[in-house]
C-alpha positions as CSV (number, residue, x, y, z in Angstrom):
1,X,6.5,-29.1,0.5
2,X,4.5,-27.4,2.8
3,X,3.8,-23.6,3.3
4,X,2.9,-22.5,6.5
5,X,1.6,-19.0,6.9
6,X,1.8,-17.0,10.2
7,X,-1.0,-14.6,11.4
8,X,0.1,-11.8,13.4
9,X,-1.9,-11.5,16.3
10,X,-2.6,-8.2,17.9
11,X,-2.8,-7.4,21.5
12,X,-6.1,-6.7,23.4
13,X,-5.3,-3.3,24.7
14,X,-5.5,-0.4,22.4
15,X,-2.8,2.1,22.3
16,X,-2.5,6.0,21.1
17,X,-1.5,5.8,17.4
18,X,1.7,8.1,17.0
19,X,2.7,8.3,13.6
20,X,1.1,6.3,10.8
21,X,4.1,6.3,8.7
22,X,6.2,4.6,11.3
23,X,3.7,1.5,11.1
24,X,3.0,1.7,7.6
25,X,6.8,1.5,7.1
26,X,7.0,-2.0,9.8
27,X,3.9,-3.5,7.5
28,X,5.4,-2.8,4.3
29,X,8.8,-4.2,5.5
30,X,7.4,-7.7,7.1
31,X,5.6,-7.8,3.1
32,X,8.7,-7.1,1.5
33,X,7.5,-4.1,-0.7
34,X,8.3,-0.9,-1.5
35,X,6.2,1.5,0.9
36,X,5.6,4.1,-2.3
37,X,4.8,1.6,-4.6
38,X,2.2,-0.3,-1.8
39,X,0.3,2.8,-2.1
40,X,-0.4,3.6,-5.4
41,X,-0.3,0.0,-7.3
42,X,-3.1,-2.4,-7.8
43,X,-1.6,-5.5,-7.5
44,X,-3.4,-8.3,-5.4
45,X,-0.1,-7.9,-3.3
46,X,-0.1,-4.5,-2.7
47,X,-4.2,-4.6,-1.7
48,X,-3.5,-7.0,0.9
49,X,-0.8,-5.1,2.6
50,X,-3.2,-2.0,2.6
51,X,-5.9,-4.3,4.3
52,X,-3.3,-5.5,6.7
53,X,-2.8,-2.1,7.5
54,X,-6.0,-0.8,8.0
55,X,-7.2,-3.8,9.9
56,X,-3.8,-3.7,12.0
57,X,-4.4,0.4,12.9
58,X,-7.9,-0.1,13.6
59,X,-8.0,-3.3,15.9
60,X,-4.4,-2.2,17.7
61,X,-4.9,1.7,18.3
62,X,-7.8,4.0,19.7
63,X,-9.0,7.2,18.1
64,X,-8.5,6.4,14.6
65,X,-10.2,8.9,11.9
66,X,-10.9,7.1,8.9
67,X,-10.7,10.2,6.5
68,X,-7.0,10.7,8.2
69,X,-6.4,6.9,7.4
70,X,-7.7,7.1,3.9
71,X,-5.9,10.7,3.1
72,X,-2.8,8.6,3.9
73,X,-3.2,5.8,1.8
74,X,-4.6,8.6,-0.9
75,X,-7.9,6.5,-0.6
76,X,-11.3,7.7,0.1
77,X,-12.3,7.4,3.9
78,X,-15.4,4.6,2.0
79,X,-12.6,2.7,0.7
80,X,-11.4,2.6,4.0
81,X,-14.4,1.4,5.9
82,X,-14.7,-1.1,3.3
83,X,-11.4,-2.6,4.0
84,X,-12.1,-2.5,7.7
85,X,-15.7,-4.2,7.2
86,X,-13.6,-6.7,5.1
87,X,-11.4,-7.5,7.7
88,X,-14.8,-8.1,10.2
89,X,-15.1,-11.7,7.7
90,X,-14.2,-14.7,9.1
91,X,-10.6,-14.4,6.8
92,X,-7.5,-14.8,8.4
93,X,-5.2,-11.8,8.2
94,X,-3.2,-11.5,5.1
95,X,0.1,-13.2,5.7
96,X,3.0,-11.6,6.5
97,X,5.7,-14.1,5.2
98,X,5.6,-17.4,3.9
99,X,8.1,-19.9,4.9
100,X,8.8,-23.1,3.1
101,X,9.0,-26.3,5.6
102,X,10.1,-29.1,4.3
103,X,8.8,-32.5,6.0
104,X,11.2,-35.5,6.0
105,X,10.0,-38.6,6.1
106,X,12.1,-40.7,8.6
């Protein structure tokens, strides 16, 4: 069996951010985690959700205040800067979902 990981490609044109809670809810729903637990817990799964959220918001929206983003995630703004810079490294976006694909030989 092969696991296929799907990346989310972010549109080139940036928009104005309306509500952080809405975007946070969408990202958590896509990862299949509880939004409250994802802000608090330190498991690798929840850290990946937070990194994905920071990357998504920073790359997709204009006028992001890192202090405001840090307050939303209950983190210091230096942690948000670390997450943002970590995303710039040549790494794929954390996978949103994993699909199991069975390849049958004919």
